[in-house]
mmCIF file as Biopython writes it, N, C-alpha, C and O atoms, coordinates in Angstrom:
data_model
#
loop_
_atom_site.group_PDB
_atom_site.id
_atom_site.type_symbol
_atom_site.label_atom_id
_atom_site.label_alt_id
_atom_site.label_comp_id
_atom_site.label_asym_id
_atom_site.label_entity_id
_atom_site.label_seq_id
_atom_site.pdbx_PDB_ins_code
_atom_site.Cartn_x
_atom_site.Cartn_y
_atom_site.Cartn_z
_atom_site.occupancy
_atom_site.B_iso_or_equiv
_atom_site.auth_seq_id
_atom_site.auth_asym_id
_atom_site.pdbx_PDB_model_num
ATOM 1   N N  . MET A ? 1  ? -11.331 42.573  7.984   1.0 0.0 1  A 1 
ATOM 2   C CA . MET A ? 1  ? -11.748 41.244  7.566   1.0 0.0 1  A 1 
ATOM 3   C C  . MET A ? 1  ? -11.146 40.886  6.209   1.0 0.0 1  A 1 
ATOM 4   O O  . MET A ? 1  ? -10.648 39.777  6.018   1.0 0.0 1  A 1 
ATOM 5   N N  . MET A ? 2  ? -11.195 41.831  5.267   1.0 0.0 2  A 1 
ATOM 6   C CA . MET A ? 2  ? -10.640 41.587  3.940   1.0 0.0 2  A 1 
ATOM 7   C C  . MET A ? 2  ? -9.131  41.401  4.006   1.0 0.0 2  A 1 
ATOM 8   O O  . MET A ? 2  ? -8.549  40.680  3.194   1.0 0.0 2  A 1 
ATOM 9   N N  . ASN A ? 3  ? -8.502  42.055  4.974   1.0 0.0 3  A 1 
ATOM 10  C CA . ASN A ? 3  ? -7.064  41.916  5.153   1.0 0.0 3  A 1 
ATOM 11  C C  . ASN A ? 3  ? -6.704  40.475  5.525   1.0 0.0 3  A 1 
ATOM 12  O O  . ASN A ? 3  ? -5.727  39.927  5.015   1.0 0.0 3  A 1 
ATOM 13  N N  . ILE A ? 4  ? -7.480  39.874  6.397   1.0 0.0 4  A 1 
ATOM 14  C CA . ILE A ? 4  ? -7.243  38.498  6.838   1.0 0.0 4  A 1 
ATOM 15  C C  . ILE A ? 4  ? -7.463  37.532  5.678   1.0 0.0 4  A 1 
ATOM 16  O O  . ILE A ? 4  ? -6.675  36.607  5.479   1.0 0.0 4  A 1 
ATOM 17  N N  . VAL A ? 5  ? -8.530  37.744  4.916   1.0 0.0 5  A 1 
ATOM 18  C CA . VAL A ? 5  ? -8.823  36.890  3.764   1.0 0.0 5  A 1 
ATOM 19  C C  . VAL A ? 5  ? -7.710  37.002  2.733   1.0 0.0 5  A 1 
ATOM 20  O O  . VAL A ? 5  ? -7.272  35.998  2.170   1.0 0.0 5  A 1 
ATOM 21  N N  . SER A ? 6  ? -7.256  38.219  2.490   1.0 0.0 6  A 1 
ATOM 22  C CA . SER A ? 6  ? -6.181  38.438  1.531   1.0 0.0 6  A 1 
ATOM 23  C C  . SER A ? 6  ? -4.894  37.760  1.987   1.0 0.0 6  A 1 
ATOM 24  O O  . SER A ? 6  ? -4.179  37.168  1.179   1.0 0.0 6  A 1 
ATOM 25  N N  . LEU A ? 7  ? -4.603  37.846  3.272   1.0 0.0 7  A 1 
ATOM 26  C CA . LEU A ? 7  ? -3.410  37.214  3.820   1.0 0.0 7  A 1 
ATOM 27  C C  . LEU A ? 7  ? -3.496  35.689  3.693   1.0 0.0 7  A 1 
ATOM 28  O O  . LEU A ? 7  ? -2.520  35.041  3.317   1.0 0.0 7  A 1 
ATOM 29  N N  . CYS A ? 8  ? -4.648  35.123  4.003   1.0 0.0 8  A 1 
ATOM 30  C CA . CYS A ? 8  ? -4.836  33.673  3.878   1.0 0.0 8  A 1 
ATOM 31  C C  . CYS A ? 8  ? -4.730  33.223  2.422   1.0 0.0 8  A 1 
ATOM 32  O O  . CYS A ? 8  ? -4.137  32.184  2.134   1.0 0.0 8  A 1 
ATOM 33  N N  . ALA A ? 9  ? -5.294  33.991  1.518   1.0 0.0 9  A 1 
ATOM 34  C CA . ALA A ? 9  ? -5.216  33.646  0.099   1.0 0.0 9  A 1 
ATOM 35  C C  . ALA A ? 9  ? -3.777  33.705  -0.383  1.0 0.0 9  A 1 
ATOM 36  O O  . ALA A ? 9  ? -3.344  32.853  -1.158  1.0 0.0 9  A 1 
ATOM 37  N N  . SER A ? 10 ? -3.042  34.696  0.069   1.0 0.0 10 A 1 
ATOM 38  C CA . SER A ? 10 ? -1.641  34.829  -0.313  1.0 0.0 10 A 1 
ATOM 39  C C  . SER A ? 10 ? -0.824  33.639  0.185   1.0 0.0 10 A 1 
ATOM 40  O O  . SER A ? 10 ? 0.004   33.096  -0.547  1.0 0.0 10 A 1 
ATOM 41  N N  . ARG A ? 11 ? -1.060  33.241  1.422   1.0 0.0 11 A 1 
ATOM 42  C CA . ARG A ? 11 ? -0.356  32.078  1.981   1.0 0.0 11 A 1 
ATOM 43  C C  . ARG A ? 11 ? -0.722  30.799  1.232   1.0 0.0 11 A 1 
ATOM 44  O O  . ARG A ? 11 ? 0.135   29.952  0.980   1.0 0.0 11 A 1 
ATOM 45  N N  . ALA A ? 12 ? -1.985  30.665  0.883   1.0 0.0 12 A 1 
ATOM 46  C CA . ALA A ? 12 ? -2.432  29.474  0.161   1.0 0.0 12 A 1 
ATOM 47  C C  . ALA A ? 12 ? -1.763  29.407  -1.214  1.0 0.0 12 A 1 
ATOM 48  O O  . ALA A ? 12 ? -1.306  28.344  -1.634  1.0 0.0 12 A 1 
ATOM 49  N N  . ARG A ? 13 ? -1.707  30.553  -1.919  1.0 0.0 13 A 1 
ATOM 50  C CA . ARG A ? 13 ? -1.036  30.582  -3.226  1.0 0.0 13 A 1 
ATOM 51  C C  . ARG A ? 13 ? 0.428   30.207  -3.101  1.0 0.0 13 A 1 
ATOM 52  O O  . ARG A ? 13 ? 0.960   29.476  -3.936  1.0 0.0 13 A 1 
ATOM 53  N N  . LYS A ? 14 ? 1.080   30.706  -2.062  1.0 0.0 14 A 1 
ATOM 54  C CA . LYS A ? 14 ? 2.499   30.410  -1.839  1.0 0.0 14 A 1 
ATOM 55  C C  . LYS A ? 14 ? 2.702   28.916  -1.605  1.0 0.0 14 A 1 
ATOM 56  O O  . LYS A ? 14 ? 3.611   28.313  -2.177  1.0 0.0 14 A 1 
ATOM 57  N N  . LYS A ? 15 ? 1.854   28.316  -0.761  1.0 0.0 15 A 1 
ATOM 58  C CA . LYS A ? 15 ? 1.965   26.884  -0.480  1.0 0.0 15 A 1 
ATOM 59  C C  . LYS A ? 15 ? 1.709   26.049  -1.738  1.0 0.0 15 A 1 
ATOM 60  O O  . LYS A ? 15 ? 2.392   25.050  -1.964  1.0 0.0 15 A 1 
ATOM 61  N N  . ILE A ? 16 ? 0.747   26.442  -2.544  1.0 0.0 16 A 1 
ATOM 62  C CA . ILE A ? 16 ? 0.445   25.715  -3.777  1.0 0.0 16 A 1 
ATOM 63  C C  . ILE A ? 16 ? 1.627   25.803  -4.741  1.0 0.0 16 A 1 
ATOM 64  O O  . ILE A ? 16 ? 2.000   24.803  -5.355  1.0 0.0 16 A 1 
ATOM 65  N N  . ARG A ? 17 ? 2.221   26.994  -4.877  1.0 0.0 17 A 1 
ATOM 66  C CA . ARG A ? 17 ? 3.399   27.144  -5.741  1.0 0.0 17 A 1 
ATOM 67  C C  . ARG A ? 17 ? 4.550   26.279  -5.246  1.0 0.0 17 A 1 
ATOM 68  O O  . ARG A ? 17 ? 5.234   25.642  -6.047  1.0 0.0 17 A 1 
ATOM 69  N N  . GLU A ? 18 ? 4.772   26.249  -3.931  1.0 0.0 18 A 1 
ATOM 70  C CA . GLU A ? 18 ? 5.839   25.412  -3.363  1.0 0.0 18 A 1 
ATOM 71  C C  . GLU A ? 18 ? 5.573   23.931  -3.626  1.0 0.0 18 A 1 
ATOM 72  O O  . GLU A ? 18 ? 6.489   23.178  -3.954  1.0 0.0 18 A 1 
ATOM 73  N N  . PHE A ? 19 ? 4.325   23.525  -3.479  1.0 0.0 19 A 1 
ATOM 74  C CA . PHE A ? 19 ? 3.957   22.127  -3.682  1.0 0.0 19 A 1 
ATOM 75  C C  . PHE A ? 19 ? 4.240   21.686  -5.119  1.0 0.0 19 A 1 
ATOM 76  O O  . PHE A ? 19 ? 4.801   20.614  -5.348  1.0 0.0 19 A 1 
ATOM 77  N N  . PHE A ? 20 ? 3.849   22.520  -6.083  1.0 0.0 20 A 1 
ATOM 78  C CA . PHE A ? 20 ? 4.037   22.147  -7.476  1.0 0.0 20 A 1 
ATOM 79  C C  . PHE A ? 20 ? 5.473   22.327  -7.955  1.0 0.0 20 A 1 
ATOM 80  O O  . PHE A ? 20 ? 5.868   21.724  -8.953  1.0 0.0 20 A 1 
ATOM 81  N N  . SER A ? 21 ? 6.249   23.139  -7.269  1.0 0.0 21 A 1 
ATOM 82  C CA . SER A ? 21 ? 7.637   23.339  -7.699  1.0 0.0 21 A 1 
ATOM 83  C C  . SER A ? 21 ? 8.574   22.270  -7.144  1.0 0.0 21 A 1 
ATOM 84  O O  . SER A ? 21 ? 9.665   22.083  -7.682  1.0 0.0 21 A 1 
ATOM 85  N N  . LYS A ? 22 ? 8.186   21.569  -6.093  1.0 0.0 22 A 1 
ATOM 86  C CA . LYS A ? 22 ? 9.012   20.494  -5.548  1.0 0.0 22 A 1 
ATOM 87  C C  . LYS A ? 22 ? 8.958   19.301  -6.485  1.0 0.0 22 A 1 
ATOM 88  O O  . LYS A ? 22 ? 7.879   18.890  -6.912  1.0 0.0 22 A 1 
ATOM 89  N N  . GLU A ? 23 ? 10.122  18.740  -6.808  1.0 0.0 23 A 1 
ATOM 90  C CA . GLU A ? 23 ? 10.178  17.613  -7.735  1.0 0.0 23 A 1 
ATOM 91  C C  . GLU A ? 23 ? 10.702  16.352  -7.075  1.0 0.0 23 A 1 
ATOM 92  O O  . GLU A ? 23 ? 10.911  15.352  -7.762  1.0 0.0 23 A 1 
ATOM 93  N N  . SER A ? 24 ? 10.917  16.362  -5.791  1.0 0.0 24 A 1 
ATOM 94  C CA . SER A ? 24 ? 11.501  15.207  -5.122  1.0 0.0 24 A 1 
ATOM 95  C C  . SER A ? 24 ? 10.573  14.000  -5.132  1.0 0.0 24 A 1 
ATOM 96  O O  . SER A ? 24 ? 11.052  12.866  -5.149  1.0 0.0 24 A 1 
ATOM 97  N N  . GLY A ? 25 ? 9.287   14.207  -5.123  1.0 0.0 25 A 1 
ATOM 98  C CA . GLY A ? 25 ? 8.342   13.104  -5.101  1.0 0.0 25 A 1 
ATOM 99  C C  . GLY A ? 25 ? 8.233   12.364  -6.411  1.0 0.0 25 A 1 
ATOM 100 O O  . GLY A ? 25 ? 7.930   11.171  -6.418  1.0 0.0 25 A 1 
ATOM 101 N N  . GLU A ? 26 ? 8.472   13.039  -7.528  1.0 0.0 26 A 1 
ATOM 102 C CA . GLU A ? 26 ? 8.317   12.419  -8.828  1.0 0.0 26 A 1 
ATOM 103 C C  . GLU A ? 26 ? 9.341   11.319  -9.047  1.0 0.0 26 A 1 
ATOM 104 O O  . GLU A ? 26 ? 9.021   10.286  -9.636  1.0 0.0 26 A 1 
ATOM 105 N N  . VAL A ? 27 ? 10.540  11.518  -8.593  1.0 0.0 27 A 1 
ATOM 106 C CA . VAL A ? 27 ? 11.587  10.520  -8.768  1.0 0.0 27 A 1 
ATOM 107 C C  . VAL A ? 27 ? 11.225  9.255   -7.997  1.0 0.0 27 A 1 
ATOM 108 O O  . VAL A ? 27 ? 11.436  8.148   -8.492  1.0 0.0 27 A 1 
ATOM 109 N N  . ASN A ? 28 ? 10.691  9.405   -6.810  1.0 0.0 28 A 1 
ATOM 110 C CA . ASN A ? 28 ? 10.303  8.242   -6.017  1.0 0.0 28 A 1 
ATOM 111 C C  . ASN A ? 28 ? 9.187   7.465   -6.693  1.0 0.0 28 A 1 
ATOM 112 O O  . ASN A ? 28 ? 9.197   6.234   -6.675  1.0 0.0 28 A 1 
ATOM 113 N N  . ILE A ? 29 ? 8.245   8.143   -7.275  1.0 0.0 29 A 1 
ATOM 114 C CA . ILE A ? 29 ? 7.137   7.476   -7.939  1.0 0.0 29 A 1 
ATOM 115 C C  . ILE A ? 29 ? 7.643   6.698   -9.152  1.0 0.0 29 A 1 
ATOM 116 O O  . ILE A ? 29 ? 7.230   5.561   -9.377  1.0 0.0 29 A 1 
ATOM 117 N N  . VAL A ? 30 ? 8.529   7.304   -9.926  1.0 0.0 30 A 1 
ATOM 118 C CA . VAL A ? 30 ? 9.091   6.626   -11.094 1.0 0.0 30 A 1 
ATOM 119 C C  . VAL A ? 30 ? 9.878   5.395   -10.662 1.0 0.0 30 A 1 
ATOM 120 O O  . VAL A ? 30 ? 9.782   4.345   -11.298 1.0 0.0 30 A 1 
ATOM 121 N N  . ALA A ? 31 ? 10.651  5.512   -9.592  1.0 0.0 31 A 1 
ATOM 122 C CA . ALA A ? 31 ? 11.432  4.380   -9.095  1.0 0.0 31 A 1 
ATOM 123 C C  . ALA A ? 31 ? 10.513  3.239   -8.658  1.0 0.0 31 A 1 
ATOM 124 O O  . ALA A ? 31 ? 10.800  2.073   -8.929  1.0 0.0 31 A 1 
ATOM 125 N N  . ILE A ? 32 ? 9.432   3.563   -7.995  1.0 0.0 32 A 1 
ATOM 126 C CA . ILE A ? 32 ? 8.496   2.538   -7.535  1.0 0.0 32 A 1 
ATOM 127 C C  . ILE A ? 32 ? 7.846   1.838   -8.732  1.0 0.0 32 A 1 
ATOM 128 O O  . ILE A ? 32 ? 7.708   0.615   -8.734  1.0 0.0 32 A 1 
ATOM 129 N N  . VAL A ? 33 ? 7.450   2.604   -9.740  1.0 0.0 33 A 1 
ATOM 130 C CA . VAL A ? 33 ? 6.829   2.013   -10.925 1.0 0.0 33 A 1 
ATOM 131 C C  . VAL A ? 33 ? 7.813   1.093   -11.642 1.0 0.0 33 A 1 
ATOM 132 O O  . VAL A ? 33 ? 7.433   0.011   -12.091 1.0 0.0 33 A 1 
ATOM 133 N N  . VAL A ? 34 ? 9.071   1.511   -11.754 1.0 0.0 34 A 1 
ATOM 134 C CA . VAL A ? 34 ? 10.084  0.676   -12.399 1.0 0.0 34 A 1 
ATOM 135 C C  . VAL A ? 34 ? 10.296  -0.613  -11.616 1.0 0.0 34 A 1 
ATOM 136 O O  . VAL A ? 34 ? 10.383  -1.687  -12.211 1.0 0.0 34 A 1 
ATOM 137 N N  . LEU A ? 35 ? 10.381  -0.523  -10.290 1.0 0.0 35 A 1 
ATOM 138 C CA . LEU A ? 35 ? 10.573  -1.717  -9.477  1.0 0.0 35 A 1 
ATOM 139 C C  . LEU A ? 35 ? 9.392   -2.680  -9.586  1.0 0.0 35 A 1 
ATOM 140 O O  . LEU A ? 35 ? 9.586   -3.895  -9.638  1.0 0.0 35 A 1 
ATOM 141 N N  . ILE A ? 36 ? 8.185   -2.152  -9.621  1.0 0.0 36 A 1 
ATOM 142 C CA . ILE A ? 36 ? 7.006   -3.011  -9.788  1.0 0.0 36 A 1 
ATOM 143 C C  . ILE A ? 36 ? 7.043   -3.685  -11.155 1.0 0.0 36 A 1 
ATOM 144 O O  . ILE A ? 36 ? 6.716   -4.865  -11.276 1.0 0.0 36 A 1 
ATOM 145 N N  . GLY A ? 37 ? 7.438   -2.944  -12.176 1.0 0.0 37 A 1 
ATOM 146 C CA . GLY A ? 37 ? 7.551   -3.520  -13.512 1.0 0.0 37 A 1 
ATOM 147 C C  . GLY A ? 37 ? 8.579   -4.645  -13.561 1.0 0.0 37 A 1 
ATOM 148 O O  . GLY A ? 37 ? 8.340   -5.677  -14.188 1.0 0.0 37 A 1 
ATOM 149 N N  . ILE A ? 38 ? 9.713   -4.453  -12.910 1.0 0.0 38 A 1 
ATOM 150 C CA . ILE A ? 38 ? 10.739  -5.494  -12.864 1.0 0.0 38 A 1 
ATOM 151 C C  . ILE A ? 38 ? 10.220  -6.729  -12.135 1.0 0.0 38 A 1 
ATOM 152 O O  . ILE A ? 38 ? 10.455  -7.855  -12.575 1.0 0.0 38 A 1 
ATOM 153 N N  . ALA A ? 39 ? 9.520   -6.526  -11.030 1.0 0.0 39 A 1 
ATOM 154 C CA . ALA A ? 39 ? 8.971   -7.658  -10.278 1.0 0.0 39 A 1 
ATOM 155 C C  . ALA A ? 39 ? 7.964   -8.444  -11.123 1.0 0.0 39 A 1 
ATOM 156 O O  . ALA A ? 39 ? 7.954   -9.675  -11.090 1.0 0.0 39 A 1 
ATOM 157 N N  . VAL A ? 40 ? 7.127   -7.743  -11.871 1.0 0.0 40 A 1 
ATOM 158 C CA . VAL A ? 40 ? 6.143   -8.415  -12.730 1.0 0.0 40 A 1 
ATOM 159 C C  . VAL A ? 40 ? 6.847   -9.200  -13.836 1.0 0.0 40 A 1 
ATOM 160 O O  . VAL A ? 40 ? 6.471   -10.335 -14.128 1.0 0.0 40 A 1 
ATOM 161 N N  . LEU A ? 41 ? 7.869   -8.596  -14.455 1.0 0.0 41 A 1 
ATOM 162 C CA . LEU A ? 41 ? 8.611   -9.301  -15.501 1.0 0.0 41 A 1 
ATOM 163 C C  . LEU A ? 41 ? 9.294   -10.548 -14.962 1.0 0.0 41 A 1 
ATOM 164 O O  . LEU A ? 41 ? 9.273   -11.593 -15.613 1.0 0.0 41 A 1 
ATOM 165 N N  . LEU A ? 42 ? 9.898   -10.453 -13.787 1.0 0.0 42 A 1 
ATOM 166 C CA . LEU A ? 42 ? 10.540  -11.624 -13.195 1.0 0.0 42 A 1 
ATOM 167 C C  . LEU A ? 42 ? 9.519   -12.715 -12.880 1.0 0.0 42 A 1 
ATOM 168 O O  . LEU A ? 42 ? 9.792   -13.901 -13.067 1.0 0.0 42 A 1 
ATOM 169 N N  . ALA A ? 43 ? 8.350   -12.313 -12.406 1.0 0.0 43 A 1 
ATOM 170 C CA . ALA A ? 43 ? 7.304   -13.292 -12.114 1.0 0.0 43 A 1 
ATOM 171 C C  . ALA A ? 43 ? 6.837   -13.983 -13.390 1.0 0.0 43 A 1 
ATOM 172 O O  . ALA A ? 43 ? 6.558   -15.182 -13.380 1.0 0.0 43 A 1 
ATOM 173 N N  . ILE A ? 44 ? 6.752   -13.238 -14.482 1.0 0.0 44 A 1 
ATOM 174 C CA . ILE A ? 44 ? 6.336   -13.835 -15.756 1.0 0.0 44 A 1 
ATOM 175 C C  . ILE A ? 44 ? 7.416   -14.778 -16.280 1.0 0.0 44 A 1 
ATOM 176 O O  . ILE A ? 44 ? 7.116   -15.870 -16.761 1.0 0.0 44 A 1 
ATOM 177 N N  . ILE A ? 45 ? 8.671   -14.350 -16.184 1.0 0.0 45 A 1 
ATOM 178 C CA . ILE A ? 45 ? 9.773   -15.162 -16.695 1.0 0.0 45 A 1 
ATOM 179 C C  . ILE A ? 45 ? 9.895   -16.475 -15.917 1.0 0.0 45 A 1 
ATOM 180 O O  . ILE A ? 45 ? 10.070  -17.537 -16.514 1.0 0.0 45 A 1 
ATOM 181 N N  . PHE A ? 46 ? 9.802   -16.400 -14.593 1.0 0.0 46 A 1 
ATOM 182 C CA . PHE A ? 46 ? 9.991   -17.577 -13.752 1.0 0.0 46 A 1 
ATOM 183 C C  . PHE A ? 46 ? 8.670   -18.198 -13.306 1.0 0.0 46 A 1 
ATOM 184 O O  . PHE A ? 46 ? 8.606   -18.843 -12.259 1.0 0.0 46 A 1 
ATOM 185 N N  . ARG A ? 47 ? 7.628   -18.005 -14.089 1.0 0.0 47 A 1 
ATOM 186 C CA . ARG A ? 47 ? 6.296   -18.473 -13.711 1.0 0.0 47 A 1 
ATOM 187 C C  . ARG A ? 47 ? 6.253   -19.980 -13.477 1.0 0.0 47 A 1 
ATOM 188 O O  . ARG A ? 47 ? 5.706   -20.436 -12.473 1.0 0.0 47 A 1 
ATOM 189 N N  . GLY A ? 48 ? 6.821   -20.746 -14.387 1.0 0.0 48 A 1 
ATOM 190 C CA . GLY A ? 48 ? 6.819   -22.204 -14.266 1.0 0.0 48 A 1 
ATOM 191 C C  . GLY A ? 48 ? 7.560   -22.665 -13.027 1.0 0.0 48 A 1 
ATOM 192 O O  . GLY A ? 48 ? 7.102   -23.554 -12.309 1.0 0.0 48 A 1 
ATOM 193 N N  . PHE A ? 49 ? 8.714   -22.051 -12.781 1.0 0.0 49 A 1 
ATOM 194 C CA . PHE A ? 49 ? 9.500   -22.406 -11.606 1.0 0.0 49 A 1 
ATOM 195 C C  . PHE A ? 49 ? 8.737   -22.087 -10.322 1.0 0.0 49 A 1 
ATOM 196 O O  . PHE A ? 49 ? 8.741   -22.880 -9.380  1.0 0.0 49 A 1 
ATOM 197 N N  . ILE A ? 50 ? 8.089   -20.936 -10.288 1.0 0.0 50 A 1 
ATOM 198 C CA . ILE A ? 50 ? 7.325   -20.530 -9.095  1.0 0.0 50 A 1 
ATOM 199 C C  . ILE A ? 50 ? 6.148   -21.483 -8.873  1.0 0.0 50 A 1 
ATOM 200 O O  . ILE A ? 50 ? 5.865   -21.866 -7.738  1.0 0.0 50 A 1 
ATOM 201 N N  . GLU A ? 51 ? 5.462   -21.866 -9.956  1.0 0.0 51 A 1 
ATOM 202 C CA . GLU A ? 51 ? 4.331   -22.792 -9.825  1.0 0.0 51 A 1 
ATOM 203 C C  . GLU A ? 51 ? 4.788   -24.139 -9.265  1.0 0.0 51 A 1 
ATOM 204 O O  . GLU A ? 51 ? 4.157   -24.685 -8.360  1.0 0.0 51 A 1 
ATOM 205 N N  . ASN A ? 52 ? 5.892   -24.675 -9.810  1.0 0.0 52 A 1 
ATOM 206 C CA . ASN A ? 52 ? 6.409   -25.959 -9.318  1.0 0.0 52 A 1 
ATOM 207 C C  . ASN A ? 52 ? 6.847   -25.860 -7.864  1.0 0.0 52 A 1 
ATOM 208 O O  . ASN A ? 52 ? 6.608   -26.778 -7.080  1.0 0.0 52 A 1 
ATOM 209 N N  . LEU A ? 53 ? 7.477   -24.765 -7.505  1.0 0.0 53 A 1 
ATOM 210 C CA . LEU A ? 53 ? 7.913   -24.567 -6.125  1.0 0.0 53 A 1 
ATOM 211 C C  . LEU A ? 53 ? 6.720   -24.525 -5.173  1.0 0.0 53 A 1 
ATOM 212 O O  . LEU A ? 53 ? 6.742   -25.162 -4.120  1.0 0.0 53 A 1 
ATOM 213 N N  . LEU A ? 54 ? 5.679   -23.778 -5.541  1.0 0.0 54 A 1 
ATOM 214 C CA . LEU A ? 54 ? 4.493   -23.692 -4.688  1.0 0.0 54 A 1 
ATOM 215 C C  . LEU A ? 54 ? 3.778   -25.035 -4.575  1.0 0.0 54 A 1 
ATOM 216 O O  . LEU A ? 54 ? 3.320   -25.404 -3.494  1.0 0.0 54 A 1 
ATOM 217 N N  . LYS A ? 55 ? 3.680   -25.773 -5.693  1.0 0.0 55 A 1 
ATOM 218 C CA . LYS A ? 55 ? 3.050   -27.091 -5.639  1.0 0.0 55 A 1 
ATOM 219 C C  . LYS A ? 55 ? 3.831   -28.014 -4.711  1.0 0.0 55 A 1 
ATOM 220 O O  . LYS A ? 55 ? 3.241   -28.752 -3.922  1.0 0.0 55 A 1 
ATOM 221 N N  . SER A ? 56 ? 5.135   -27.973 -4.804  1.0 0.0 56 A 1 
ATOM 222 C CA . SER A ? 56 ? 5.984   -28.798 -3.947  1.0 0.0 56 A 1 
ATOM 223 C C  . SER A ? 56 ? 5.820   -28.419 -2.476  1.0 0.0 56 A 1 
ATOM 224 O O  . SER A ? 56 ? 5.690   -29.289 -1.615  1.0 0.0 56 A 1 
ATOM 225 N N  . LEU A ? 57 ? 5.828   -27.120 -2.196  1.0 0.0 57 A 1 
ATOM 226 C CA . LEU A ? 57 ? 5.680   -26.672 -0.806  1.0 0.0 57 A 1 
ATOM 227 C C  . LEU A ? 57 ? 4.326   -27.056 -0.225  1.0 0.0 57 A 1 
ATOM 228 O O  . LEU A ? 57 ? 4.245   -27.550 0.899   1.0 0.0 57 A 1 
ATOM 229 N N  . PHE A ? 58 ? 3.263   -26.827 -0.993  1.0 0.0 58 A 1 
ATOM 230 C CA . PHE A ? 58 ? 1.936   -27.166 -0.488  1.0 0.0 58 A 1 
ATOM 231 C C  . PHE A ? 58 ? 1.756   -28.681 -0.369  1.0 0.0 58 A 1 
ATOM 232 O O  . PHE A ? 58 ? 1.052   -29.152 0.523   1.0 0.0 58 A 1 
ATOM 233 N N  . GLY A ? 59 ? 2.387   -29.443 -1.263  1.0 0.0 59 A 1 
ATOM 234 C CA . GLY A ? 59 ? 2.337   -30.900 -1.146  1.0 0.0 59 A 1 
ATOM 235 C C  . GLY A ? 59 ? 3.020   -31.374 0.122   1.0 0.0 59 A 1 
ATOM 236 O O  . GLY A ? 59 ? 2.513   -32.258 0.812   1.0 0.0 59 A 1 
ATOM 237 N N  . THR A ? 60 ? 4.174   -30.786 0.433   1.0 0.0 60 A 1 
ATOM 238 C CA . THR A ? 60 ? 4.891   -31.138 1.660   1.0 0.0 60 A 1 
ATOM 239 C C  . THR A ? 60 ? 4.070   -30.771 2.892   1.0 0.0 60 A 1 
ATOM 240 O O  . THR A ? 60 ? 3.990   -31.546 3.845   1.0 0.0 60 A 1 
ATOM 241 N N  . ILE A ? 61 ? 3.468   -29.602 2.869   1.0 0.0 61 A 1 
ATOM 242 C CA . ILE A ? 61 ? 2.631   -29.173 4.000   1.0 0.0 61 A 1 
ATOM 243 C C  . ILE A ? 61 ? 1.452   -30.120 4.182   1.0 0.0 61 A 1 
ATOM 244 O O  . ILE A ? 61 ? 1.118   -30.496 5.306   1.0 0.0 61 A 1 
ATOM 245 N N  . GLU A ? 62 ? 0.823   -30.504 3.076   1.0 0.0 62 A 1 
ATOM 246 C CA . GLU A ? 62 ? -0.323  -31.409 3.148   1.0 0.0 62 A 1 
ATOM 247 C C  . GLU A ? 62 ? 0.085   -32.771 3.696   1.0 0.0 62 A 1 
ATOM 248 O O  . GLU A ? 62 ? -0.614  -33.339 4.534   1.0 0.0 62 A 1 
ATOM 249 N N  . ASN A ? 63 ? 1.213   -33.295 3.227   1.0 0.0 63 A 1 
ATOM 250 C CA . ASN A ? 63 ? 1.700   -34.591 3.712   1.0 0.0 63 A 1 
ATOM 251 C C  . ASN A ? 63 ? 2.026   -34.523 5.201   1.0 0.0 63 A 1 
ATOM 252 O O  . ASN A ? 63 ? 1.680   -35.434 5.954   1.0 0.0 63 A 1 
ATOM 253 N N  . ASN A ? 64 ? 2.680   -33.467 5.622   1.0 0.0 64 A 1 
ATOM 254 C CA . ASN A ? 64 ? 3.019   -33.326 7.053   1.0 0.0 64 A 1 
ATOM 255 C C  . ASN A ? 64 ? 1.756   -33.172 7.893   1.0 0.0 64 A 1 
ATOM 256 O O  . ASN A ? 64 ? 1.695   -33.673 9.016   1.0 0.0 64 A 1 
ATOM 257 N N  . ALA A ? 65 ? 0.747   -32.483 7.360   1.0 0.0 65 A 1 
ATOM 258 C CA . ALA A ? 65 ? -0.509  -32.345 8.097   1.0 0.0 65 A 1 
ATOM 259 C C  . ALA A ? 65 ? -1.204  -33.698 8.220   1.0 0.0 65 A 1 
ATOM 260 O O  . ALA A ? 65 ? -1.756  -34.021 9.272   1.0 0.0 65 A 1 
ATOM 261 N N  . GLN A ? 66 ? -1.177  -34.486 7.151   1.0 0.0 66 A 1 
ATOM 262 C CA . GLN A ? 66 ? -1.803  -35.817 7.193   1.0 0.0 66 A 1 
ATOM 263 C C  . GLN A ? 66 ? -1.056  -36.724 8.185   1.0 0.0 66 A 1 
ATOM 264 O O  . GLN A ? 66 ? -1.676  -37.486 8.927   1.0 0.0 66 A 1 
ATOM 265 N N  . ASN A ? 67 ? 0.274   -36.632 8.188   1.0 0.0 67 A 1 
ATOM 266 C CA . ASN A ? 67 ? 1.061   -37.431 9.146   1.0 0.0 67 A 1 
ATOM 267 C C  . ASN A ? 67 ? 0.802   -37.004 10.579  1.0 0.0 67 A 1 
ATOM 268 O O  . ASN A ? 67 ? 0.791   -37.842 11.480  1.0 0.0 67 A 1 
ATOM 269 N N  . ALA A ? 68 ? 0.595   -35.721 10.803  1.0 0.0 68 A 1 
ATOM 270 C CA . ALA A ? 68 ? 0.324   -35.234 12.147  1.0 0.0 68 A 1 
ATOM 271 C C  . ALA A ? 68 ? -1.044  -35.705 12.637  1.0 0.0 68 A 1 
ATOM 272 O O  . ALA A ? 68 ? -1.222  -35.986 13.822  1.0 0.0 68 A 1 
ATOM 273 N N  . ILE A ? 69 ? -2.012  -35.790 11.718  1.0 0.0 69 A 1 
ATOM 274 C CA . ILE A ? 69 ? -3.354  -36.245 12.076  1.0 0.0 69 A 1 
ATOM 275 C C  . ILE A ? 69 ? -3.327  -37.735 12.421  1.0 0.0 69 A 1 
ATOM 276 O O  . ILE A ? 69 ? -3.961  -38.165 13.385  1.0 0.0 69 A 1 
ATOM 277 N N  . ASN A ? 70 ? -2.585  -38.523 11.627  1.0 0.0 70 A 1 
ATOM 278 C CA . ASN A ? 70 ? -2.511  -39.971 11.848  1.0 0.0 70 A 1 
ATOM 279 C C  . ASN A ? 70 ? -1.587  -40.217 12.996  1.0 0.0 70 A 1 
ATOM 280 O O  . ASN A ? 70 ? -1.364  -41.368 13.373  1.0 0.0 70 A 1 
#
C-alpha cells in the first residue's frame, strides 16, 4: 500500500515540476494583456469618433424603423 502511495506522490511531484517549468503559457498571457491595453488606448483616443459613429448608426436605424412602421 505504501508503495502505491509513494509512486503516486512521486508522479504528482514530477507533474508539478513539469507544470512550473513550462514557460510557454506566460508569453501568451503577456501578449493578451498587451493587446487588451492597446485596444483600450485606441478606444480612449478615438472615443469622440466612436461616439459620433454610434449616434449616427442608431439614428439611421431609428429612422428606418419609423419609416417601416409608417
